A tleap script that builds the chain and sets N, CA, C and O, in Angstrom:
source leaprc.protein.ff14SB
mol = sequence {
  NMET PHE PHE SER LEU LEU PHE ALA GLY LEU
  LEU ILE VAL VAL VAL ALA LEU LYS TYR LEU
  HIE LYS PRO THR PRO ARG CYS PRO GLU CYS
  HIE THR PRO ARG ASP GLY ASP HIE PRO ILE
  CYS SER CYS GLY TYR VAL PHE GLU PHE PRO
  ASP ASP ASP ASP PRO LEU GLU TYR GLY ASP
  SER ASP ASP THR CPHE
}
set mol.1.N position { -20.640 -6.455 -35.630 }
set mol.1.CA position { -20.892 -7.174 -34.413 }
set mol.1.C position { -19.569 -7.727 -33.839 }
set mol.1.O position { -19.400 -7.752 -32.620 }
set mol.2.N position { -18.664 -8.154 -34.669 }
set mol.2.CA position { -17.413 -8.665 -34.193 }
set mol.2.C position { -16.627 -7.670 -33.444 }
set mol.2.O position { -16.064 -7.991 -32.397 }
set mol.3.N position { -16.555 -6.373 -33.967 }
set mol.3.CA position { -15.842 -5.321 -33.343 }
set mol.3.C position { -16.456 -4.898 -32.002 }
set mol.3.O position { -15.720 -4.492 -31.103 }
set mol.4.N position { -17.788 -4.981 -31.844 }
set mol.4.CA position { -18.336 -4.624 -30.598 }
set mol.4.C position { -18.083 -5.670 -29.556 }
set mol.4.O position { -17.904 -5.329 -28.387 }
set mol.5.N position { -18.060 -6.960 -29.930 }
set mol.5.CA position { -17.623 -8.029 -28.941 }
set mol.5.C position { -16.193 -7.874 -28.561 }
set mol.5.O position { -15.811 -8.006 -27.398 }
set mol.6.N position { -15.366 -7.576 -29.616 }
set mol.6.CA position { -13.928 -7.336 -29.324 }
set mol.6.C position { -13.727 -6.213 -28.288 }
set mol.6.O position { -13.004 -6.342 -27.300 }
set mol.7.N position { -14.436 -5.082 -28.596 }
set mol.7.CA position { -14.316 -3.899 -27.702 }
set mol.7.C position { -14.858 -4.256 -26.319 }
set mol.7.O position { -14.257 -3.842 -25.327 }
set mol.8.N position { -15.955 -4.997 -26.196 }
set mol.8.CA position { -16.516 -5.304 -24.909 }
set mol.8.C position { -15.570 -6.237 -24.187 }
set mol.8.O position { -15.411 -6.056 -22.980 }
set mol.9.N position { -14.926 -7.214 -24.797 }
set mol.9.CA position { -13.932 -8.054 -24.190 }
set mol.9.C position { -12.731 -7.281 -23.715 }
set mol.9.O position { -12.261 -7.516 -22.602 }
set mol.10.N position { -12.199 -6.344 -24.532 }
set mol.10.CA position { -11.116 -5.528 -24.161 }
set mol.10.C position { -11.445 -4.655 -22.952 }
set mol.10.O position { -10.627 -4.486 -22.048 }
set mol.11.N position { -12.653 -4.108 -22.954 }
set mol.11.CA position { -13.048 -3.321 -21.827 }
set mol.11.C position { -13.176 -4.073 -20.551 }
set mol.11.O position { -12.834 -3.530 -19.501 }
set mol.12.N position { -13.636 -5.265 -20.567 }
set mol.12.CA position { -13.712 -6.166 -19.405 }
set mol.12.C position { -12.318 -6.529 -18.912 }
set mol.12.O position { -12.072 -6.568 -17.707 }
set mol.13.N position { -11.397 -6.799 -19.852 }
set mol.13.CA position { -10.026 -7.128 -19.404 }
set mol.13.C position { -9.401 -5.898 -18.769 }
set mol.13.O position { -8.811 -6.025 -17.697 }
set mol.14.N position { -9.488 -4.784 -19.330 }
set mol.14.CA position { -8.938 -3.550 -18.781 }
set mol.14.C position { -9.464 -3.263 -17.438 }
set mol.14.O position { -8.685 -2.971 -16.530 }
set mol.15.N position { -10.781 -3.328 -17.244 }
set mol.15.CA position { -11.403 -3.021 -15.968 }
set mol.15.C position { -10.944 -4.132 -14.897 }
set mol.15.O position { -10.646 -3.811 -13.746 }
set mol.16.N position { -10.913 -5.334 -15.312 }
set mol.16.CA position { -10.396 -6.439 -14.351 }
set mol.16.C position { -9.026 -6.160 -14.010 }
set mol.16.O position { -8.717 -6.263 -12.823 }
set mol.17.N position { -8.161 -5.827 -14.844 }
set mol.17.CA position { -6.776 -5.556 -14.517 }
set mol.17.C position { -6.563 -4.322 -13.603 }
set mol.17.O position { -5.667 -4.273 -12.759 }
set mol.18.N position { -7.436 -3.350 -13.831 }
set mol.18.CA position { -7.354 -2.164 -13.020 }
set mol.18.C position { -7.689 -2.480 -11.499 }
set mol.18.O position { -7.018 -1.985 -10.594 }
set mol.19.N position { -8.670 -3.257 -11.284 }
set mol.19.CA position { -9.172 -3.532 -9.978 }
set mol.19.C position { -8.436 -4.751 -9.349 }
set mol.19.O position { -8.490 -4.907 -8.129 }
set mol.20.N position { -7.806 -5.548 -10.077 }
set mol.20.CA position { -7.079 -6.700 -9.461 }
set mol.20.C position { -5.676 -6.328 -9.162 }
set mol.20.O position { -5.033 -7.034 -8.385 }
set mol.21.N position { -5.138 -5.266 -9.718 }
set mol.21.CA position { -3.759 -4.827 -9.461 }
set mol.21.C position { -3.765 -4.091 -8.084 }
set mol.21.O position { -4.482 -3.112 -7.875 }
set mol.22.N position { -2.905 -4.638 -7.146 }
set mol.22.CA position { -2.739 -3.962 -5.848 }
set mol.22.C position { -1.404 -3.248 -5.814 }
set mol.22.O position { -0.361 -3.898 -5.751 }
set mol.23.N position { -1.413 -1.978 -5.854 }
set mol.23.CA position { -0.132 -1.229 -5.793 }
set mol.23.C position { 0.535 -1.274 -4.435 }
set mol.23.O position { -0.150 -1.479 -3.433 }
set mol.24.N position { 1.806 -1.096 -4.363 }
set mol.24.CA position { 2.510 -1.076 -3.088 }
set mol.24.C position { 2.233 0.279 -2.401 }
set mol.24.O position { 2.126 1.295 -3.089 }
set mol.25.N position { 2.120 0.312 -1.129 }
set mol.25.CA position { 1.830 1.548 -0.362 }
set mol.25.C position { 3.132 2.467 -0.524 }
set mol.25.O position { 4.290 2.057 -0.441 }
set mol.26.N position { 2.754 3.698 -0.754 }
set mol.26.CA position { 3.828 4.717 -0.914 }
set mol.26.C position { 3.688 5.856 0.097 }
set mol.26.O position { 2.583 6.148 0.554 }
set mol.27.N position { 4.782 6.485 0.439 }
set mol.27.CA position { 4.725 7.626 1.303 }
set mol.27.C position { 4.065 8.802 0.578 }
set mol.27.O position { 4.460 9.092 -0.551 }
set mol.28.N position { 3.096 9.485 1.155 }
set mol.28.CA position { 2.403 10.550 0.495 }
set mol.28.C position { 3.321 11.825 0.431 }
set mol.28.O position { 3.006 12.762 -0.303 }
set mol.29.N position { 4.413 11.856 1.169 }
set mol.29.CA position { 5.266 13.046 1.164 }
set mol.29.C position { 6.412 12.878 0.174 }
set mol.29.O position { 6.623 13.765 -0.654 }
set mol.30.N position { 7.163 11.773 0.224 }
set mol.30.CA position { 8.332 11.603 -0.672 }
set mol.30.C position { 8.052 10.601 -1.774 }
set mol.30.O position { 8.885 10.476 -2.671 }
set mol.31.N position { 6.990 9.909 -1.776 }
set mol.31.CA position { 6.538 8.891 -2.782 }
set mol.31.C position { 7.490 7.716 -2.908 }
set mol.31.O position { 7.532 7.100 -3.973 }
set mol.32.N position { 8.262 7.367 -1.874 }
set mol.32.CA position { 9.042 6.127 -1.926 }
set mol.32.C position { 8.217 5.009 -1.465 }
set mol.32.O position { 7.393 5.209 -0.573 }
set mol.33.N position { 8.372 3.778 -2.022 }
set mol.33.CA position { 7.604 2.604 -1.613 }
set mol.33.C position { 7.879 2.256 -0.135 }
set mol.33.O position { 8.995 2.461 0.342 }
set mol.34.N position { 6.913 1.752 0.567 }
set mol.34.CA position { 7.022 1.349 1.957 }
set mol.34.C position { 8.017 0.157 2.019 }
set mol.34.O position { 7.865 -0.791 1.249 }
set mol.35.N position { 9.018 0.186 2.906 }
set mol.35.CA position { 9.925 -0.890 2.933 }
set mol.35.C position { 9.541 -1.920 3.997 }
set mol.35.O position { 9.708 -1.717 5.200 }
set mol.36.N position { 9.046 -2.976 3.511 }
set mol.36.CA position { 8.566 -4.108 4.323 }
set mol.36.C position { 7.523 -3.690 5.370 }
set mol.36.O position { 6.500 -3.101 5.020 }
set mol.37.N position { 7.761 -3.972 6.569 }
set mol.37.CA position { 6.792 -3.644 7.661 }
set mol.37.C position { 7.248 -2.562 8.557 }
set mol.37.O position { 6.800 -2.485 9.701 }
set mol.38.N position { 8.098 -1.740 8.107 }
set mol.38.CA position { 8.608 -0.637 8.869 }
set mol.38.C position { 7.465 0.474 8.952 }
set mol.38.O position { 6.869 0.860 7.946 }
set mol.39.N position { 7.227 0.918 10.143 }
set mol.39.CA position { 6.109 1.896 10.325 }
set mol.39.C position { 6.452 3.333 10.007 }
set mol.39.O position { 5.557 4.174 9.915 }
set mol.40.N position { 7.758 3.641 9.832 }
set mol.40.CA position { 8.208 5.029 9.613 }
set mol.40.C position { 9.032 5.092 8.353 }
set mol.40.O position { 9.947 4.292 8.154 }
set mol.41.N position { 8.704 6.055 7.493 }
set mol.41.CA position { 9.437 6.268 6.188 }
set mol.41.C position { 10.837 7.007 6.520 }
set mol.41.O position { 11.015 7.565 7.603 }
set mol.42.N position { 11.710 6.970 5.611 }
set mol.42.CA position { 12.990 7.654 5.756 }
set mol.42.C position { 12.828 9.060 5.913 }
set mol.42.O position { 13.696 9.694 6.512 }
set mol.43.N position { 11.765 9.654 5.422 }
set mol.43.CA position { 11.537 11.146 5.475 }
set mol.43.C position { 10.891 11.534 6.815 }
set mol.43.O position { 10.811 12.722 7.128 }
set mol.44.N position { 10.426 10.547 7.620 }
set mol.44.CA position { 9.827 10.797 8.884 }
set mol.44.C position { 8.287 10.620 8.929 }
set mol.44.O position { 7.652 10.792 9.970 }
set mol.45.N position { 7.716 10.269 7.748 }
set mol.45.CA position { 6.225 10.041 7.743 }
set mol.45.C position { 5.899 8.759 8.498 }
set mol.45.O position { 6.589 7.758 8.303 }
set mol.46.N position { 4.887 8.744 9.344 }
set mol.46.CA position { 4.464 7.547 10.035 }
set mol.46.C position { 3.316 6.897 9.359 }
set mol.46.O position { 2.267 7.518 9.189 }
set mol.47.N position { 3.466 5.703 8.978 }
set mol.47.CA position { 2.452 4.928 8.117 }
set mol.47.C position { 1.273 4.480 9.108 }
set mol.47.O position { 0.102 4.538 8.731 }
set mol.48.N position { 1.602 4.060 10.311 }
set mol.48.CA position { 0.595 3.505 11.156 }
set mol.48.C position { 0.423 4.376 12.475 }
set mol.48.O position { 1.376 4.899 13.052 }
set mol.49.N position { -0.814 4.467 12.860 }
set mol.49.CA position { -1.171 5.126 14.090 }
set mol.49.C position { -1.975 4.094 14.910 }
set mol.49.O position { -2.786 3.361 14.345 }
set mol.50.N position { -1.756 4.035 16.224 }
set mol.50.CA position { -2.486 3.044 17.022 }
set mol.50.C position { -3.922 3.482 17.158 }
set mol.50.O position { -4.244 4.669 17.099 }
set mol.51.N position { -4.795 2.477 17.344 }
set mol.51.CA position { -6.243 2.842 17.599 }
set mol.51.C position { -6.485 3.215 19.041 }
set mol.51.O position { -7.513 3.818 19.351 }
set mol.52.N position { -5.596 2.885 19.910 }
set mol.52.CA position { -5.818 3.163 21.316 }
set mol.52.C position { -4.701 4.128 21.748 }
set mol.52.O position { -3.917 4.595 20.921 }
set mol.53.N position { -4.646 4.412 23.029 }
set mol.53.CA position { -3.667 5.314 23.565 }
set mol.53.C position { -2.409 4.680 24.069 }
set mol.53.O position { -1.619 5.342 24.743 }
set mol.54.N position { -2.186 3.404 23.766 }
set mol.54.CA position { -1.018 2.754 24.192 }
set mol.54.C position { 0.233 3.252 23.367 }
set mol.54.O position { 0.113 3.490 22.165 }
set mol.55.N position { 1.356 3.397 23.983 }
set mol.55.CA position { 2.542 3.853 23.153 }
set mol.55.C position { 2.995 2.765 22.170 }
set mol.55.O position { 2.852 1.567 22.416 }
set mol.56.N position { 3.540 3.233 21.060 }
set mol.56.CA position { 4.046 2.343 20.033 }
set mol.56.C position { 5.225 1.643 20.583 }
set mol.56.O position { 6.096 2.266 21.191 }
set mol.57.N position { 5.281 0.333 20.384 }
set mol.57.CA position { 6.425 -0.542 20.736 }
set mol.57.C position { 6.839 -1.416 19.570 }
set mol.57.O position { 6.045 -2.243 19.122 }
set mol.58.N position { 8.018 -1.271 19.077 }
set mol.58.CA position { 8.574 -2.071 18.022 }
set mol.58.C position { 9.839 -2.728 18.457 }
set mol.58.O position { 10.628 -2.151 19.205 }
set mol.59.N position { 10.048 -3.991 17.973 }
set mol.59.CA position { 11.185 -4.760 18.345 }
set mol.59.C position { 11.048 -5.505 19.636 }
set mol.59.O position { 9.952 -5.556 20.195 }
set mol.60.N position { 12.111 -6.086 20.134 }
set mol.60.CA position { 12.107 -6.775 21.383 }
set mol.60.C position { 12.088 -5.801 22.594 }
set mol.60.O position { 12.820 -4.811 22.604 }
set mol.61.N position { 11.265 -6.086 23.587 }
set mol.61.CA position { 11.192 -5.258 24.798 }
set mol.61.C position { 12.506 -5.382 25.627 }
set mol.61.O position { 12.806 -4.495 26.426 }
set mol.62.N position { 13.291 -6.483 25.438 }
set mol.62.CA position { 14.533 -6.651 26.214 }
set mol.62.C position { 15.616 -5.750 25.718 }
set mol.62.O position { 16.590 -5.513 26.432 }
set mol.63.N position { 15.483 -5.221 24.485 }
set mol.63.CA position { 16.554 -4.359 23.926 }
set mol.63.C position { 16.557 -2.946 24.456 }
set mol.63.O position { 17.478 -2.179 24.178 }
set mol.64.N position { 15.537 -2.591 25.219 }
set mol.64.CA position { 15.415 -1.184 25.705 }
set mol.64.C position { 16.258 -0.956 26.927 }
set mol.64.O position { 16.534 0.199 27.253 }
set mol.65.N position { 16.700 -2.026 27.650 }
set mol.65.CA position { 17.443 -1.829 28.845 }
set mol.65.C position { 18.911 -2.026 28.608 }
set mol.65.O position { 19.709 -1.895 29.536 }
savepdb mol mol.pdb
quit
């Protein structure tokens, strides 16, 4: 009985750790971790796509002129 309780406790701990661990997002092409809030990976993969048809705008709009 002791070993079955020990096994059940170990199983609960392993399952809890599996679902509580949140891995960092990685690029599916080169597998490098995403760097902060940058939308584009160094290999060119785009992490985010807009839900609407508006163009993507990053940074200050004053820097474009």
